[in-house]
NUKE-14714 format. One record per residue: residue number from 1; residue in one letter; chain; x negated, y negated, z negated of N, C-alpha, C in turn. Coordinates in steps of 0.001 Angstrom, whole numbers. Each point is the difference from the previous one (the first is absolute). Layout:
BEGIN
> NUM:A:A:X:Y:Z:X:Y:Z:X:Y:Z
...
END
This chain:
BEGIN
> 1:M:A:-47989:-139071:-188850:-539:1136:747:-1518:35:-120
> 2:A:A:-561:1192:-25:-1455:157:-77:-642:-459:1298
> 3:K:A:-1306:-115:-25:-712:-281:1242:226:1148:981
> 4:I:A:-116:-314:1305:298:970:1043:-1210:178:896
> 5:A:A:-340:1248:298:-1034:336:975:635:764:1146
> 6:L:A:-285:-416:1222:453:702:1201:-1204:710:594
> 7:I:A:119:1314:179:-1123:818:462:405:717:1278
> 8:T:A:-719:-233:1084:258:739:1237:-844:1270:14
> 9:G:A:479:1002:731:-722:1270:50:-124:638:-1364
> 10:A:A:1118:-11:-757:-48:440:-1401:175:1501:-169
> 11:T:A:152:746:1086:344:1417:-137:-1185:893:-352
> 12:A:A:-1222:-528:55:-1176:829:-305:-1200:-902:-246
> 13:G:A:-1079:616:-458:-1292:-666:-62:-25:-1271:-815
> 14:I:A:-622:-1041:557:-204:-1258:-710:1334:-645:-350
> 15:G:A:965:45:902:1303:-599:-265:695:646:-1183
> 16:E:A:-27:1320:-52:618:721:-1109:-714:-310:-1315
> 17:A:A:-1334:-25:42:-764:-313:-1213:311:-1407:-487
> 18:C:A:168:-940:920:364:-1367:-380:1378:-41:-644
> 19:A:A:919:791:505:1354:34:-552:-34:398:-1471
> 20:Y:A:-726:1054:-303:-90:444:-1393:-701:-1045:-875
> 21:L:A:-1068:-588:524:-760:-945:-819:815:-1260:-282
> 22:F:A:660:-532:1013:771:-1230:-213:1232:272:-861
> 23:A:A:578:1204:120:1096:367:-907:-506:55:-1440
> 24:R:A:-1183:555:-179:-599:52:-1339:-164:-1400:-589
> 25:E:A:-266:-960:872:-200:-1381:-454:1306:-779:-82
> 26:G:A:1131:688:199:1296:-619:-218:631:-659:1209
> 27:Y:A:-565:217:1173:575:-585:1218:1177:833:504
> 28:D:A:1081:-666:415:995:659:818:-581:167:1397
> 29:L:A:477:1010:721:-656:379:1252:968:58:1173
> 30:I:A:-476:-479:1150:638:286:1283:-982:883:756
> 31:L:A:388:1238:235:-872:972:644:486:258:1418
> 32:T:A:-894:-113:967:376:248:1386:-893:1071:601
> 33:G:A:534:665:1002:-739:1051:695:910:684:998
> 34:R:A:-585:850:836:776:693:1031:744:1215:-535
> 35:R:A:-504:600:-1085:542:1271:-478:915:-235:-1201
> 36:R:A:1302:-107:292:978:-327:-1038:-39:987:-1156
> 37:E:A:-119:1296:304:15:1004:-1070:-1126:-250:-990
> 38:R:A:-1166:-359:513:-1127:-280:-895:255:-1260:-821
> 39:L:A:589:-1008:625:316:-1223:-731:970:291:-1136
> 40:E:A:1020:795:284:988:334:-1028:-624:791:-1133
> 41:K:A:-877:925:347:-673:802:-1022:-913:-877:-860
> 42:L:A:-719:-918:631:-887:-897:-724:803:-928:-914
> 43:A:A:1071:-554:524:840:-889:-812:547:722:-1222
> 44:S:A:440:1244:183:522:791:-1109:-1075:258:-1045
> 45:A:A:-1203:350:460:-1095:274:-929:-381:-1243:-797
> 46:I:A:-35:-1152:662:-356:-1245:-693:1092:-387:-990
> 47:N:A:1251:154:420:1118:-333:-897:-13:829:-1270
> 48:S:A:-423:1248:119:-13:882:-1167:-1177:-291:-923
> 49:Q:A:-1009:-678:525:-1218:-235:-770:-111:-1429:-526
> 50:Y:A:558:-958:749:-148:-1407:-372:1363:-702:8
> 51:N:A:121:-993:-828:1252:-747:-100:-4:-1158:995
> 52:V:A:35:343:1280:9:-1011:1057:1078:356:1023
> 53:E:A:360:-1003:802:946:219:1090:-776:287:1282
> 54:V:A:536:907:813:-664:358:1262:1025:-46:1121
> 55:A:A:-315:-776:1039:802:-13:1221:-831:625:1113
> 56:I:A:643:741:882:-729:606:1118:606:-477:1312
> 57:A:A:-853:-95:1005:424:-368:1350:-824:833:974
> 58:S:A:661:902:688:-704:915:896:25:-541:1428
> 59:F:A:-1174:-346:506:-134:-472:1382:-1455:128:427
> 60:D:A:-220:-73:1289:-1331:22:583:-412:-1441:252
> 61:V:A:-1123:-418:-534:-420:-1401:152:-234:-380:1454
> 62:R:A:-146:986:884:-175:-306:1423:1276:-547:635
> 63:N:A:1126:258:-624:1296:-396:530:384:-1354:-594
> 64:R:A:-207:-1060:773:225:-1355:-528:1424:-199:-492
> 65:D:A:978:439:787:1394:-184:-403:302:730:-1298
> 66:A:A:-560:1216:-160:222:771:-1223:-628:-699:-1197
> 67:V:A:-1188:-561:194:-663:-729:-1086:857:-1183:-431
> 68:V:A:368:-819:968:751:-1225:-307:1357:330:-614
> 69:D:A:712:950:596:1344:332:-495:-48:588:-1405
> 70:N:A:-896:978:-219:-67:642:-1312:-402:-976:-1093
> 71:L:A:-972:-849:281:-451:-931:-1030:1037:-1095:-241
> 72:N:A:564:-549:1059:968:-1083:-181:1311:479:-617
> 73:N:A:272:1304:104:1221:543:-592:-142:323:-1483
> 74:L:A:-1187:-195:-555:-170:172:-1443:791:-1082:-733
> 75:P:A:539:318:-1171:677:-1037:-793:-950:-1159:-300
> 76:D:A:563:-1194:-173:-821:-1194:-186:-969:128:-1167
> 77:D:A:442:631:-1091:-887:147:-1155:-1258:793:329
> 78:W:A:106:909:960:-1150:805:388:-953:-757:930
> 79:K:A:414:-1157:468:-857:-781:907:-947:-917:-761
> 80:K:A:34:82:-1308:-924:-793:-817:-1279:806:-229
> 81:V:A:-617:377:1107:-1178:883:-41:-1223:-778:-477
> 82:D:A:-649:528:-1018:-1219:-618:-539:-1253:519:694
> 83:V:A:-1:1290:335:-1178:625:608:436:829:1201
> 84:L:A:-628:-247:1143:168:830:1193:-1291:759:223
> 85:I:A:93:1319:74:-1169:823:317:210:590:1388
> 86:N:A:-698:-582:971:59:475:1376:-916:1220:134
> 87:N:A:553:1151:-343:-786:1228:-31:207:881:1224
> 88:A:A:1154:-76:644:287:884:1134:-1068:-155:1079
> 89:G:A:-612:1110:362:-1051:-21:1016:-496:1403:245
> 90:L:A:-667:173:1134:-478:1340:333:-1075:-62:1073
> 91:S:A:-650:1137:181:-923:191:1114:413:1267:726
> 92:Q:A:-58:-33:1320:288:1200:777:-1084:195:1053
> 93:G:A:-553:1219:-2:-1032:328:973:-1365:-519:-408
> 94:L:A:-1013:602:567:-1383:-415:-229:-762:291:1288
> 95:D:A:322:-776:1028:-534:234:1338:-764:-1214:494
> 96:P:A:-988:198:881:-638:-1145:640:1032:-760:833
> 97:I:A:-255:-1272:219:989:-878:618:511:533:1334
> 98:Q:A:-897:616:779:401:466:1333:922:1215:-48
> 99:N:A:43:664:-1156:869:1174:-151:1192:-274:-909
> 100:G:A:180:-1232:-405:1051:-330:-950:1391:298:526
> 101:D:A:883:289:-929:1386:315:343:854:-1266:-128
> 102:Y:A:738:-331:1049:818:-1218:-20:980:-2:-1171
> 103:G:A:606:1152:-251:958:99:-1089:-632:-275:-1353
> 104:D:A:-1211:547:-195:-721:-258:-1255:-281:-1487:-155
> 105:W:A:-461:-624:1081:-306:-1435:-57:1229:-803:-400
> 106:E:A:1115:291:669:1212:-775:-257:514:216:-1424
> 107:T:A:-96:1247:-480:446:279:-1368:-818:-786:-1011
> 108:M:A:-1319:-33:181:-855:-728:-943:225:-1499:83
> 109:I:A:86:-546:1187:215:-1439:164:1367:-401:-544
> 110:D:A:1022:788:325:1359:-338:-425:178:118:-1509
> 111:T:A:-692:963:-619:120:192:-1453:-904:-962:-761
> 112:N:A:-1270:16:324:-1003:-700:-808:31:-1512:158
> 113:I:A:394:-473:1186:10:-1442:244:1431:-539:37
> 114:K:A:771:499:955:1340:-560:186:914:296:-1192
> 115:G:A:-86:1216:-538:823:338:-1157:-316:-889:-1191
> 116:L:A:-1286:-228:-229:-412:-888:-1087:562:-1405:215
> 117:L:A:-26:-464:1243:519:-1325:305:1509:-93:-219
> 118:Y:A:728:1016:454:1458:-22:-145:400:-131:-1476
> 119:V:A:-605:837:-835:328:-28:-1426:-442:-1324:-623
> 120:S:A:-1203:-447:339:-547:-1211:-610:816:-1238:347
> 121:K:A:504:-66:1228:795:-1162:395:1246:-129:-866
> 122:V:A:710:1114:-189:1217:-36:-817:-333:-360:-1440
> 123:V:A:-939:726:-585:-252:-143:-1445:-711:-1314:-318
> 124:S:A:-877:-464:857:-689:-1269:-276:996:-1154:-51
> 125:N:A:1050:56:819:1021:-1054:-70:774:55:-1303
> 126:W:A:240:1204:-521:611:102:-1336:-908:-641:-1038
> 127:M:A:-1299:308:105:-943:-525:-983:-89:-1514:64
> 128:I:A:49:-551:1208:-23:-1460:147:1225:-610:-689
> 129:A:A:1158:610:220:1233:-489:-637:-71:132:-1515
> 130:N:A:-645:1068:-470:-107:252:-1445:-1147:-765:-648
> 131:K:A:-855:-608:850:-1152:-781:-459:-1011:833:-785
> 132:T:A:-66:1282:314:-994:874:-635:-126:1281:809
> 133:G:A:-1148:655:-134:-165:1277:675:-1454:392:157
> 134:Y:A:-185:1280:255:-1345:550:185:102:1079:1073
> 135:I:A:-806:-119:1038:-17:983:1077:-1323:756:-34
> 136:I:A:88:1321:-56:-1169:874:68:48:723:1343
> 137:N:A:-1044:-154:787:-112:686:1281:-1043:1111:-101
> 138:I:A:423:1233:288:-939:1112:-57:-723:103:1341
> 139:G:A:-1274:-315:-33:-835:89:1186:-778:1304:-11
> 140:S:A:-1288:-99:290:-858:1188:50:-1426:-448:224
> 141:I:A:-949:873:-371:-1378:-241:394:-99:-96:1520
> 142:A:A:978:626:694:64:-87:1465:321:-1409:478
> 143:G:A:444:-855:-895:223:-1395:336:-1216:-862:-229
> 144:K:A:-1074:625:-470:-1244:-719:-270:-1148:462:895
> 145:E:A:130:1187:561:-1014:529:916:692:952:969
> 146:V:A:-660:283:1100:559:901:1009:-869:1246:58
> 147:Y:A:644:1165:-3:-751:1248:25:358:799:1258
> 148:P:A:-829:960:373:240:759:1232:1390:618:33
> 149:N:A:680:-170:1098:1333:561:265:1102:-626:-847
> 150:G:A:-343:-1038:-753:1005:-675:-822:699:-1136:719
> 151:N:A:-520:-361:1159:400:-1143:830:1321:-699:-349
> 152:V:A:1135:593:372:1283:-697:-158:410:-89:-1469
> 153:Y:A:-228:1053:-779:307:-88:-1426:-804:-1127:-637
> 154:C:A:-1305:-54:300:-840:-1075:-538:524:-1360:451
> 155:A:A:443:-91:1257:533:-1270:501:1231:-429:-781
> 156:T:A:877:962:-323:1206:-363:-746:-341:-472:-1412
> 157:K:A:-994:612:-612:-350:-411:-1363:-823:-1292:-4
> 158:H:A:-746:-269:1090:-598:-1326:139:1096:-1053:108
> 159:A:A:1087:358:676:1138:-918:112:621:-271:-1364
> 160:V:A:122:1048:-820:533:-190:-1358:-898:-957:-789
> 161:D:A:-1301:150:165:-944:-884:-684:229:-1447:427
> 162:A:A:174:-209:1309:234:-1359:505:1358:-530:-456
> 163:L:A:1026:848:42:1327:-439:-439:9:-348:-1476
> 164:N:A:-744:746:-797:-99:-301:-1427:-534:-1419:-200
> 165:K:A:-1044:-337:757:-582:-1345:-113:979:-1050:513
> 166:G:A:715:324:1090:974:-932:538:1152:-250:-960
> 167:M:A:478:1059:-643:1071:-152:-994:-456:-886:-1151
> 168:R:A:-1218:214:-424:-529:-780:-1128:9:-1486:342
> 169:V:A:-380:-337:1233:-14:-1402:432:1425:-542:123
> 170:D:A:856:747:693:1348:-499:289:883:-108:-1240
> 171:L:A:-210:887:-961:854:28:-1183:-599:-760:-1183
> 172:L:A:-1169:-577:213:-709:-702:-1071:866:-1092:-634
> 173:Q:A:663:-791:836:783:-1125:-510:1210:449:-814
> 174:H:A:358:1278:127:1157:522:-730:-396:741:-1278
> 175:G:A:-1290:13:-307:-458:626:-1234:79:1515:14
> 176:I:A:40:588:1195:89:1464:121:-1401:574:128
> 177:R:A:-311:921:-872:-1324:624:20:-27:1145:1020
> 178:V:A:-1157:193:623:-151:1030:1027:-1350:689:-186
> 179:T:A:31:1322:-32:-1215:791:-218:-17:1184:949
> 180:A:A:-1165:312:546:-186:1242:751:-821:970:-833
> 181:V:A:424:1250:-13:-770:1072:-626:-423:950:1109
> 182:H:A:-1308:178:142:-558:800:1092:-643:1272:-570
> 183:P:A:713:1115:-3:-578:1235:-540:-937:691:988
> 184:G:A:-946:736:-578:-792:940:778:716:1339:19
> 185:A:A:-729:1073:-242:573:1343:70:917:271:-1192
> 186:V:A:1289:141:276:998:313:-1026:693:1293:416
> 187:E:A:23:979:-880:630:1273:346:1512:-96:-215
> 188:T:A:704:-215:1094:1462:-38:18:442:802:1231
> 189:E:A:1193:-267:501:457:629:1239:-647:-628:1231
> 190:F:A:-837:-1026:-188:-547:-778:1099:-655:880:1071
> 191:S:A:-937:857:-421:-720:815:981:898:1053:637
> 192:E:A:947:507:-771:934:982:560:855:-630:1098
> 193:V:A:387:-1270:-218:758:-718:1033:-893:-271:1199
> 194:R:A:-1240:-431:-263:-918:-289:1107:-199:1219:885
> 195:F:A:-107:1176:-618:-241:1228:757:1290:777:266
> 196:K:A:1125:-712:-139:1309:513:426:345:1359:-609
> 197:G:A:-199:77:-1326:403:1190:-725:-1046:1080:-127
> 198:D:A:-1203:-229:536:-1081:975:-112:-619:-132:-1398
> 199:T:A:544:744:-947:-409:-154:-1398:-1448:417:-244
> 200:E:A:-467:1006:720:-1379:453:-179:-985:-1071:437
> 201:R:A:262:-606:1148:-879:-1071:477:57:-1197:-936
> 202:A:A:1193:-289:-487:160:-1130:-917:-766:224:-1298
> 203:K:A:52:1221:-505:-679:317:-1257:-1506:-176:114
> 204:K:A:-557:308:1166:-1451:-85:197:-525:-1427:-80
> 205:V:A:891:-974:220:-407:-1401:-88:-590:-304:-1372
> 206:Y:A:505:681:-1039:-390:-307:-1369:-934:1050:-602
> 207:D:A:-529:879:824:-917:1034:-491:-1294:-613:-541
> 208:G:A:-445:493:-1145:-1326:-327:-499:-125:-1297:-771
> 209:F:A:1093:-704:-235:-74:-1219:-811:1358:-254:-642
> 210:E:A:4:-878:-993:1247:-319:-681:592:-1282:589
> 211:P:A:1074:109:757:608:-1191:597:823:-769:-1030
> 212:L:A:430:-1171:392:985:-707:-795:1321:756:47
> 213:V:A:868:-276:-968:1372:516:43:939:-1204:2
> 214:A:A:1264:259:313:963:-1087:133:81:-856:-1258
> 215:Q:A:-106:634:-1167:83:-732:-1256:-1101:-1048:-120
> 216:D:A:-1179:289:549:-1099:-969:-42:392:-1298:704
> 217:I:A:646:131:1133:391:-1187:762:1170:-710:-673
> 218:A:A:932:766:-543:1120:-616:-718:-508:-836:-1171
> 219:E:A:-974:512:-725:-553:-733:-1135:-754:-1246:458
> 220:T:A:-656:90:1148:-689:-1164:562:1011:-1084:364
> 221:I:A:1110:419:605:1065:-945:344:545:-656:-1258
> 222:W:A:240:806:-1027:531:-559:-1243:-970:-995:-624
> 223:F:A:-1289:281:84:-992:-944:-523:162:-1361:669
> 224:A:A:139:-1:1327:158:-1270:715:1289:-706:-410
> 225:V:A:1093:743:-20:1311:-584:-296:64:-535:-1427
> 226:S:A:-698:641:-917:101:-370:-1413:-932:-1133:-413
> 227:R:A:-742:-585:978:-816:-1162:-349:911:-1199:-290
> 228:P:A:-501:-995:-738:802:-1200:-258:444:-668:1299
> 229:A:A:1082:-768:-71:618:-573:1196:-942:-898:802
> 230:H:A:-1012:-575:-661:-908:-896:723:-1141:754:684
> 231:V:A:-15:1328:-128:-1083:813:570:516:788:1188
> 232:N:A:-660:-144:1156:322:826:1172:-1254:754:418
> 233:I:A:99:1305:44:-1091:825:530:271:179:1489
> 234:N:A:-828:-581:830:264:3:1441:-59:1398:594
> 235:E:A:-1002:786:-395:-108:1354:526:-895:842:-894
> 236:L:A:239:1300:66:-809:975:-730:-292:1175:925
> 237:V:A:-1256:394:76:-394:1205:741:-362:1052:-1040
> 238:V:A:679:1139:45:-132:1018:-1049:-358:1328:643
> 239:M:A:-1124:575:-413:-434:1279:569:-450:951:-1098
> 240:P:A:-22:1297:301:-561:948:-961:-1483:-289:-219
> 241:T:A:-493:389:-1147:-1424:-177:-285:-863:688:1048
> 242:A:A:489:1087:569:-767:772:976:29:-600:1401
> 243:Q:A:726:-1101:183:137:-585:1334:-622:-1385:37
> 244:A:A:-865:-234:1016:-632:-1310:158:606:-798:1144
> 245:T:A:356:685:1088:666:-624:1140:1084:960:479
> 246:A:A:690:-373:1048:1065:868:511:-525:1377:364
> 247:T:A:-1243:53:492:-540:1289:467:-1151:530:-852
> 248:N:A:-460:-778:-970:-1139:413:-828:522:498:-1343
> 249:I:A:152:1328:-82:511:649:-1219:-997:1058:-444
> 250:F:A:-367:-46:-1263:-912:1015:-531:810:1225:-408
> 251:R:A:-255:1108:661:725:1231:-279:-938:1016:-658
> 252:N:A:431:511:-1107:-768:1027:-707:331:1357:608
> 253:T:A:-928:537:727:247:1279:704:-469:1195:-776
> 254:N:A:-494:-215:-1242:-469:1141:-797:1168:811:-541
END
């Protein structure tokens, strides 16, 4: 069997771009996400373009039982995962702490932190048994600095940064590599989700400069994964040329 990559949040954006890139490199894929129809469409498109096997598992990473059941019910051959890309994550709302929405907070914490943990616990044990593996955790520039009204989202991505370091320490003796990729401004569905479907507001986030696209991050992930086995890239912070910090972006208004 070919090498296997398991990608969470594969229905759009960075996850989808990773699916195509790893298929191009000959990996069989386990694609997960909440939207089954999108997973099926993506699997069909990859199957028609690349000679790889694709398995799909539709669940919400916030649901621990769904994560454990869906992953453990995969055939044994599919549990020989070489690469886990913890991509599922989101931001909701952009309010000062005193005006924050409880539901938004819980969604971000449950997805960005707990969901990552649920998936990682299952798959890391497979990797330990297989004596090989590579975990990629998708963080954010928000995990490196805090910006106005970013409070809880920034806190969740700081947690991802800490968990990435903790995984690296705990899994060191098992030879499992662990890397965090922290993107800056990437034009995906991210802002549309943050603003709850307000496409006009989301579009304005990227006005006046050229943001990263999902393919940029997928290629960065592949660079890390494709290093020799004795090389571990602990973390990478990747931003558009026009961006210096989370809030310092040069916009051409001409």
